[in-house]
C-alpha positions as CSV (number, residue, x, y, z in Angstrom):
1,M,22.0,-44.7,-64.6
2,Q,18.9,-45.4,-62.6
3,D,17.5,-48.9,-62.1
4,E,14.5,-49.0,-64.5
5,I,13.2,-51.9,-62.5
6,R,13.4,-51.6,-58.7
7,S,13.0,-55.1,-57.2
8,Y,13.3,-55.7,-53.5
9,Q,11.7,-57.5,-50.5
10,D,9.2,-55.5,-48.4
11,G,8.0,-57.6,-45.5
12,Q,6.5,-60.7,-47.0
13,A,6.1,-59.2,-50.5
14,G,8.4,-59.1,-53.5
15,R,8.1,-55.5,-54.7
16,M,8.6,-54.8,-58.4
17,R,8.5,-51.1,-59.4
18,L,8.7,-49.8,-62.9
19,N,11.0,-46.8,-63.0
20,R,11.3,-45.3,-66.4
21,P,9.0,-42.3,-66.0
22,H,10.2,-40.3,-69.1
23,A,8.8,-43.1,-71.3
24,L,5.7,-43.8,-69.1
25,H,7.5,-46.9,-68.0
26,A,7.5,-48.5,-71.4
27,L,9.2,-51.9,-71.3
28,D,12.5,-52.5,-73.0
29,L,14.5,-55.7,-73.1
30,A,16.6,-54.9,-70.1
31,M,13.4,-54.3,-68.0
32,V,11.9,-57.5,-69.2
33,R,15.0,-59.4,-68.2
34,A,15.2,-57.7,-64.8
35,M,11.5,-58.6,-64.0
36,T,12.1,-62.2,-65.1
37,R,15.2,-62.5,-62.9
38,A,13.3,-61.1,-59.9
39,L,10.4,-63.5,-60.3
40,I,12.6,-66.5,-60.7
41,E,14.6,-65.5,-57.5
42,W,11.4,-65.0,-55.5
43,R,9.7,-68.2,-56.8
44,D,11.3,-70.5,-54.2
45,Q,11.9,-67.9,-51.5
46,D,9.7,-69.0,-48.6
47,D,9.6,-65.6,-46.9
48,I,8.1,-64.0,-50.0
49,R,4.4,-64.8,-50.2
50,I,3.1,-62.3,-52.7
51,V,4.3,-60.1,-55.5
52,L,3.3,-56.4,-55.8
53,I,3.8,-54.6,-59.2
54,D,3.5,-50.9,-59.5
55,H,5.4,-47.9,-60.8
56,A,7.8,-45.7,-58.9
57,E,6.7,-42.2,-60.1
58,G,4.9,-40.4,-62.9
59,R,1.5,-40.6,-64.4
60,G,1.6,-43.9,-66.1
61,F,1.8,-47.5,-64.8
62,C,3.1,-48.8,-68.1
63,A,2.5,-47.5,-71.6
64,G,3.5,-50.7,-73.3
65,G,6.7,-52.0,-75.0
66,D,9.4,-49.7,-76.4
67,V,8.2,-50.1,-80.0
68,V,10.2,-47.2,-81.3
69,T,13.4,-49.2,-80.5
70,I,11.9,-52.3,-81.9
71,A,10.9,-50.7,-85.1
72,N,14.3,-49.2,-85.6
73,N,15.8,-52.7,-85.1
74,I,13.7,-54.1,-87.9
75,D,15.8,-52.2,-90.5
76,G,19.1,-53.2,-89.1
77,H,18.7,-56.5,-87.3
78,V,15.5,-58.4,-87.3
79,A,16.8,-60.8,-84.7
80,A,17.0,-58.0,-82.1
81,A,13.3,-57.1,-82.6
82,R,12.3,-60.7,-82.4
83,A,14.3,-61.2,-79.2
84,F,12.3,-58.5,-77.4
85,F,8.9,-60.2,-78.1
86,F,10.4,-63.7,-77.5
87,E,11.6,-62.7,-74.0
88,E,8.6,-60.5,-73.2
89,Y,6.2,-63.4,-73.9
90,R,8.4,-65.6,-71.7
91,L,7.8,-63.1,-68.9
92,N,4.1,-63.0,-69.6
93,H,4.0,-66.8,-69.5
94,L,6.1,-66.9,-66.3
95,M,3.6,-64.5,-64.6
96,Y,0.6,-66.4,-65.9
97,T,1.9,-69.7,-64.4
98,Y,3.6,-68.2,-61.3
99,P,2.8,-70.1,-58.1
100,K,2.5,-67.0,-55.9
101,P,-0.3,-64.4,-56.2
102,G,0.4,-61.1,-57.8
103,V,-1.2,-57.7,-57.2
104,A,-0.9,-55.1,-60.1
105,F,-1.6,-51.5,-59.4
106,M,-3.0,-50.0,-62.6
107,D,-2.6,-46.4,-61.5
108,G,-2.5,-44.3,-64.6
109,V,-1.8,-45.3,-68.3
110,T,-2.0,-49.1,-68.6
111,M,-1.6,-50.1,-72.3
112,G,-0.2,-52.9,-74.4
113,G,2.7,-54.5,-72.6
114,G,1.4,-52.9,-69.4
115,V,-1.7,-55.0,-69.9
116,G,0.5,-58.1,-70.4
117,I,2.0,-57.7,-66.9
118,T,-1.3,-56.8,-65.3
119,C,-3.8,-59.4,-66.5
120,P,-1.9,-62.5,-65.2
121,C,-2.1,-61.1,-61.7
122,R,-4.8,-62.5,-59.4
123,Y,-5.6,-59.0,-58.2
124,R,-5.7,-56.0,-60.5
125,V,-6.3,-52.7,-58.8
126,A,-7.5,-49.7,-60.9
127,T,-7.8,-46.2,-59.7
128,E,-9.5,-42.9,-60.8
129,R,-6.4,-42.3,-62.9
130,T,-6.5,-45.6,-64.8
131,M,-6.5,-45.4,-68.6
132,F,-6.6,-48.9,-70.0
133,A,-6.2,-49.7,-73.7
134,M,-4.8,-52.0,-76.3
135,P,-3.8,-49.6,-79.0
136,E,-1.7,-51.9,-81.2
137,T,-3.7,-51.7,-84.5
138,A,-2.7,-48.0,-84.7
139,I,0.9,-49.1,-85.2
140,G,0.3,-52.1,-87.5
141,I,0.3,-54.9,-85.0
142,F,-2.3,-56.6,-82.7
143,P,-3.3,-56.9,-79.0
144,D,-0.6,-59.3,-78.0
145,V,1.1,-60.2,-74.6
146,G,-1.8,-62.7,-74.1
147,G,-4.4,-60.2,-75.3
148,G,-6.1,-62.8,-77.4
149,R,-6.8,-64.9,-74.3
150,Y,-7.8,-62.0,-72.0
151,L,-9.9,-60.1,-74.5
152,S,-11.7,-63.1,-76.1
153,R,-13.1,-64.0,-72.8
154,L,-14.9,-60.7,-72.3
155,R,-18.7,-60.7,-72.6
156,G,-20.3,-60.2,-76.0
157,R,-18.2,-58.5,-78.7
158,L,-16.2,-56.2,-76.5
159,A,-13.0,-57.9,-77.6
160,Q,-13.5,-57.0,-81.2
161,Y,-14.5,-53.4,-80.3
162,L,-11.5,-52.9,-78.0
163,S,-9.0,-54.5,-80.4
164,L,-10.1,-52.5,-83.5
165,T,-10.7,-49.1,-82.0
166,S,-8.0,-48.8,-79.3
167,A,-10.8,-47.5,-77.0
168,R,-9.7,-46.3,-73.6
169,L,-11.4,-47.6,-70.4
170,N,-11.4,-45.9,-67.1
171,G,-11.1,-47.6,-63.8
172,A,-14.8,-48.2,-63.2
173,E,-15.1,-49.6,-66.7
174,C,-12.2,-52.0,-66.1
175,K,-13.9,-53.2,-62.9
176,A,-17.3,-53.6,-64.6
177,L,-15.7,-55.7,-67.4
178,R,-13.7,-57.7,-64.9
179,L,-10.4,-56.5,-66.3
180,A,-9.8,-55.1,-62.8
181,T,-10.8,-56.8,-59.5
182,H,-10.9,-53.5,-57.5
183,V,-11.1,-49.8,-57.9
184,I,-9.3,-47.9,-55.1
185,A,-8.5,-44.2,-54.8
186,S,-4.9,-43.5,-55.7
187,D,-4.2,-41.7,-52.4
188,R,-4.9,-44.9,-50.5
189,L,-2.6,-47.2,-52.4
190,D,0.5,-46.7,-50.3
191,A,-1.3,-47.7,-47.2
192,V,-2.8,-50.7,-49.0
193,K,0.6,-51.9,-50.2
194,E,2.0,-51.6,-46.7
195,K,-0.8,-53.7,-45.2
196,I,-0.5,-56.4,-47.9
197,A,3.3,-56.6,-47.5
198,A,2.8,-57.0,-43.7
199,N,0.0,-59.6,-44.0
200,P,-0.3,-61.1,-47.5
201,Y,-2.7,-63.7,-46.2
202,R,-5.4,-61.0,-45.9
203,V,-4.8,-59.5,-49.4
204,Q,-8.4,-60.0,-50.5
205,A,-9.8,-58.5,-47.3
206,I,-7.4,-55.6,-47.4
207,L,-8.4,-54.7,-51.0
208,D,-12.1,-55.1,-50.3
209,E,-11.8,-52.8,-47.3
210,A,-10.0,-50.1,-49.2
211,E,-12.5,-50.1,-52.0
212,E,-15.3,-47.5,-51.6
213,P,-18.8,-47.9,-53.0
214,G,-19.5,-46.0,-56.2
215,S,-16.1,-46.2,-57.8
216,G,-17.2,-43.9,-60.7
217,D,-19.1,-44.1,-63.9
218,A,-18.7,-46.9,-66.5
219,P,-20.1,-45.3,-69.7
220,I,-19.2,-48.3,-71.9
221,L,-22.0,-50.3,-70.2
222,A,-24.6,-48.2,-72.0
223,R,-23.0,-49.1,-75.4
224,L,-22.9,-52.8,-75.0
225,P,-26.0,-53.6,-77.1
226,L,-24.8,-51.4,-79.9
227,I,-21.3,-52.8,-79.7
228,D,-22.6,-56.4,-79.9
229,R,-24.7,-55.5,-82.9
230,C,-22.1,-53.6,-84.9
231,F,-19.2,-55.9,-84.1
232,A,-21.0,-59.1,-84.6
233,S,-18.9,-60.2,-87.6
234,D,-15.3,-61.5,-87.7
235,D,-14.8,-59.7,-91.0
236,L,-13.4,-56.1,-91.0
237,H,-15.5,-55.0,-94.0
238,A,-18.7,-56.4,-92.5
239,I,-18.1,-54.5,-89.2
240,L,-17.5,-51.3,-91.0
241,A,-20.6,-51.8,-93.1
242,S,-22.6,-52.4,-90.0
243,L,-21.3,-49.2,-88.3
244,D,-22.1,-47.3,-91.5
245,A,-25.7,-48.5,-91.4
246,E,-26.3,-47.1,-87.9
247,E,-27.8,-43.7,-87.3
248,D,-26.1,-43.2,-84.0
249,P,-23.3,-40.6,-84.2
250,W,-21.1,-42.9,-82.1
251,A,-21.2,-45.5,-84.9
252,A,-19.9,-43.0,-87.5
253,A,-17.1,-41.9,-85.2
254,T,-16.2,-45.4,-84.4
255,A,-16.0,-46.3,-88.1
256,K,-13.8,-43.3,-88.7
257,T,-11.5,-44.5,-85.9
258,I,-11.2,-48.0,-87.3
259,R,-10.5,-46.7,-90.9
260,A,-7.5,-44.9,-89.5
261,K,-5.9,-48.1,-88.3
262,S,-3.9,-50.6,-90.3
263,P,-6.4,-52.8,-92.1
264,T,-4.1,-55.8,-92.1
265,A,-3.6,-55.5,-88.4
266,C,-7.3,-55.1,-87.8
267,Q,-8.1,-58.2,-89.7
268,A,-5.3,-60.1,-88.1
269,S,-6.7,-59.1,-84.7
270,L,-10.1,-60.4,-85.6
271,R,-8.7,-63.7,-86.7
272,M,-6.7,-64.0,-83.5
273,L,-9.8,-63.5,-81.4
274,V,-11.4,-66.5,-83.3
275,E,-8.3,-68.7,-82.8
276,S,-7.4,-67.8,-79.2
277,P,-10.3,-69.5,-77.4
278,K,-9.4,-72.7,-79.2
279,H,-6.1,-72.9,-77.2
280,M,-6.5,-74.7,-73.9
281,H,-3.2,-73.6,-72.5
282,F,-1.5,-70.2,-72.3
283,V,1.7,-71.6,-73.8
284,D,-0.2,-72.3,-77.0
285,E,-1.6,-68.8,-77.0
286,M,1.9,-67.4,-76.7
287,R,3.3,-69.6,-79.5
288,M,0.5,-68.4,-81.8
289,E,0.9,-64.8,-80.9
290,Y,4.7,-64.9,-81.4
291,A,4.4,-66.3,-84.9
292,L,1.8,-63.7,-85.7
293,M,4.0,-60.9,-84.3
294,V,7.0,-62.1,-86.3
295,R,5.0,-61.8,-89.5
296,L,3.5,-58.4,-88.7
297,I,6.6,-56.6,-87.5
298,E,8.1,-57.5,-90.9
299,F,5.0,-56.3,-92.7
300,P,5.4,-52.6,-93.9
301,D,2.5,-51.3,-91.7
302,F,4.5,-51.7,-88.4
303,R,7.3,-49.4,-89.3
304,E,4.9,-47.0,-90.9
305,G,2.6,-47.0,-87.9
306,V,5.4,-46.3,-85.5
307,R,6.7,-43.5,-87.7
308,A,3.3,-41.8,-88.0
309,V,2.2,-42.2,-84.3
310,L,5.4,-42.2,-82.3
311,I,8.3,-40.7,-84.3
312,D,7.0,-38.0,-86.7
313,K,3.7,-37.9,-84.8
314,D,1.8,-36.7,-88.0
315,N,-0.8,-39.4,-87.4
316,A,-1.0,-39.8,-91.2
317,P,0.2,-43.3,-91.9
318,T,0.1,-44.7,-95.5
319,W,-1.0,-48.3,-94.9
320,A,-0.3,-51.1,-97.3
321,P,-3.4,-52.7,-98.8
322,L,-5.2,-55.3,-96.7
323,A,-3.2,-58.5,-96.9
324,D,-4.5,-62.1,-96.6
325,V,-3.7,-62.7,-92.9
326,A,-4.3,-66.5,-93.0
327,P,-0.6,-67.3,-93.7
328,F,0.4,-65.1,-90.7
329,F,-1.0,-67.7,-88.4
330,D,1.1,-70.6,-89.8
331,P,3.4,-72.1,-87.2
332,L,7.0,-71.0,-87.4
333,P,9.7,-73.5,-88.2
334,E,10.7,-75.3,-85.0
335,A,14.0,-73.6,-84.7
336,E,12.3,-70.2,-84.8
337,A,9.2,-70.9,-82.7
338,W,8.6,-69.4,-79.3
339,S,9.1,-71.5,-76.2
340,P,8.6,-70.8,-72.4
341,L,11.4,-70.6,-69.9
342,P,12.9,-74.0,-69.0
343,A,11.3,-75.3,-65.8
344,H,14.5,-75.2,-63.7
345,I,16.1,-72.0,-64.9
346,G,17.8,-69.8,-62.4
347,K,18.1,-66.1,-62.2
348,N,21.6,-66.1,-63.5
349,D,20.9,-68.4,-66.5
350,F,20.0,-65.7,-69.0
């Protein structure tokens, strides 16, 4: 069996390579644990100054979490499904608070859980092959893994647009929206990684030097005024009514896209984007997101969304009626609540 996470030292860099190409490097629990162990091992290793995260082969950086397995676990053993998110969020928090800079190479599909291991990094490198999205509402959940924090800090009403529509961004759009720090041609990445590993103190300069002017078109920029107008509300029905009132064909297509998503997941996502900016600390964001995820994975739309999009692939889900999402945000009982990794945990402690 191949190692689905290849972690090793390269010069002064800790290299972490996702290696599950048949699943577009979607994260499962074993991969989450392997990444966590590597980061803990490197944290106090003086000869490792920087962490580079990429994928070993294939067209995707990371397509997200292995939600098919998670959905199947719901029917038989809810605790197993909860365990994945509990430990994935611990990894996200570890990366967010990590003392050494990280460089994520978003070369190809970067969605869901892939965003969760990209956005905590100080440097986020997109390419001409980048396809960035948070598609969770299509399977009955919400943009998690810190998505509330990252998206809610975007300009205008982009967070609401990206969360509800699962819109895909190219590399230039990621750079324009500050989701990426650089756009570098994919055929230059190997040389860039080699230079950073040899001299991590110059990482900013190395990335700047590798980036060429005119990194591609960013079509979303022309839509910003319309997005701000149509997504001005925090209510799903009001957003749809606003889109319906527009004459632009884009608005009609966007409304149709949203109506195909889980209405409960959409409204929960909107509520999350209101609540997330109120949290001063990332640990509080993760605690809220975990409680919300626990409620949504047990709501019927999650299994139905996974069935329709990822298993049967008929793209014809039968959603449950829109639920009152306010109770989904209630804190979990203390014994069930999410918590970060203990401060002094070692790589062999879990």
